[in-house]
N, C-alpha and C positions, 0 to 999 in steps of 0.2 A: 359563893362566899358572901355573907351578909354585908361585909365592908364594901365589897365591890358593888352590890346592889344599892347600898346607901350612896356611894359616889355617883352611880348612874342616875339615881333619883335626883341628886343634887344638880347634876348637869342639866337634866330636864327642867328643873325648877328655875335655874339661872337663865336658860334660854327662853323660858316662858316669860320671865320678868323682863327680858330684853325685847319682848314683842313678838317672839316666834309663836306660831300656832302649832301645838303638839298633836300629831296624828298617829294613832296606833296602826301599824302595818303588819302584814303576814308575809313571811318568806319561807313557805313550807318545805322547799327542797334543800334549804341550806343545811338541814340535818345530815344530808348525804355529802356535803362539800368536803369534809375531811377525808373520807374514804376515797372520794373521786380524785381529790388532789394527790393523794399518795399512791394513785395508779398512774395518773397523767404525768406528774412531775418526774418520777423515776424513769418512766418510759422515755421522756424527752432527754433526761440525763443520760440514759444508756445510748440513745441514738446520737446525741451531740458529742459525747465524750469518746465515742468509738474512734474518732480521728486521732486521738492522742496515743499513738502507738510507738512513738520514738523514731519514726521514719521520716515523716514529712516536715514536722516542726516540733518545737517544744522540747521537753526533757527527753534525753536518751540515756539509758543505763545499760552498759555492756557488762558481761560477766568478767570478773577479774581473771587475769592470766593464771592458768592452772586450775581454775574453779569451774570452768565451763562444763556443762553436762552434755554438750554436743547437740543442743536443741536448735542451733542455728537462729534464724530470725524469730521463731516462736519463743525461744528462750529470752531473746531481747525484749519482745513484747511483754512477757510475763514480768521480767525484772523492772522494766520501765513503768508499767501500770501498778505494780506492787509498791514501788517506792514513790510514785508520783501522785497517788490518790490516798486520802485518809480513809479511816474506817467507815465513816458515815457515807462518804461518796461511793466506796466500794459496795456497801450495802444497797444503795439506791440503784447502782448500775446493775447489780444482780437481780433485784426486784423488777427493774425496768426491762431487762432482757427477757425475763420470764413472761411478763404480761404481753410482750410483743412477739413472742415465739408462736410458731404454727400450732393451731389448736387452742390457743388462749387469747389471741388478738381480739376476736369477736366477743368472747365472753367477758373480757376485762377492759381492754383499752377502748374498743369501739363503744361498749356500753357506758364507760366513764365519760366519753365525749358527748354522748346523748344526754346524760345527766347534767353535764356542764351546761348544755344549752338550756335545760329546764331551770337551773340556778340563775342564769343570766336573764331568763324570761321573768322569773319572780321579781328581780330587781327592776326590770323594765316596767312592770305593772305597778310596782311600789312608787316609782318615780313619776307616775301619772298623778299621784296625790301629794307628793312631798318634794322638797328641793334637796334636802340632805337627810341622812340617817345617822342617828346617834346610838352607839353600842359601847360596851366595855371593850378595851383592847385585848384583854386576856381574862380567863376565868380565875386566875390566881395572881398573887403578887409576884414581882420579879424574883427569880431564883438565881443562886450562885452559878458561876461557870462550872460545868461538869457535874452539877448536883443531880441532874436527871439522867445521866448517861446509863445508869443501871436499870432504868425504867423508861425505855424509849417511847412507849405508848403514852405515858403521862406527859412526856416532853412534847410529843406530837399534838396531844389534846389541847395544849396551850395555844395552838394556832386556830382554834375553832371559830373565833370571831373575825380573824383577819384573812383566812384562806378564801372564804366566799367572795370577798372583795376582789381578790386577785383572779379567781376563777371566772368572774364575770367581766374582767377587764376594766374595772372602775377605779377612779382615783380615791385614795383614802389617806387619812393622816391620824397619827396618834399624838395626843397631848397629855402632859401629866395632870392627873385629876385629883389625887389625894395621896396621903401617906397612911399606911395601915398601922396597927398597934405595935408592930415590930419595927417600925421605921422604914418599911420598904415601899417603893413607889407603886401606885396603881394608875392605869392609863384609861383615857376615853378615846374612842375612835369615831371619826366622822367620815362618812362615805358619800360621794357625790355621783352625779350622772356622768356618763362617759364624756370626756373632754371638757368637763366643767370644773376644772381645778380652781377657778376663780371663786366660785361659791364655797367650796370646801375650805380654802385658805381664809376667806372672809369670816365665815362662821367660827372657824378654829381660833382665829385671832381674837374675835370678840369673846369667845368662851374662855380662852386662856387669860385674858385681862380680868374677867369676872371672878375666875377661880383664884387668881392671885397666888399661884404656886411659887413659893420661894424657898422650899426646903433644900438643904445642902447635905451631901453625904457626911456621915460622922466617921471619925477615925482615919481620915485621909489627909496626909500632909501635902499642902499646896505650896508652891513657890520653890525655894531652894531645897535640894536634896538633903536628906538627913545624913 
């Protein structure tokens, strides 16, 4: 989006004016980060949420009297997990169970973990040259709640700049960078070395002051309820 590129260029210009040295870097494996994330995260989701079966702790849903199908404990499992998890969580559990299953573990999950290491290595090499990395937060402006539900791929693609940071186990922060022509906020992301939150927060604070973002949402009543 040209408006996001303009905001990013402005962030670079402001940091340069503040005394930062701008260095171009390459993160070649980050193009695989999104696909890698959506293998590893659902796998962990499937594994970690398997414990929520209605037996040991958490929600338990029993069949109503007279409506039992005679499934015993399996029926309770189904009812509990059907009611206890939302649509997106169920989707991720199913994908995760698939990539962890026999015959697919090596082809998907193990391979994704190897790519994750390469992503982290790209960042390690980059941080030999720089102290922090500046990127846009997302490739598009903020969208309304539920707006992308019919197109989950587009919704997932909005994570393209933030997912690599998490995959590499690095600290990152998003600050408001600008308002687009439709009045929607655009963000800038700063990424730092592992355990160097201090540098990330310091640069973010300086950049936030220089940007001077003071826009407020329109059409929202603040204070007493109408």
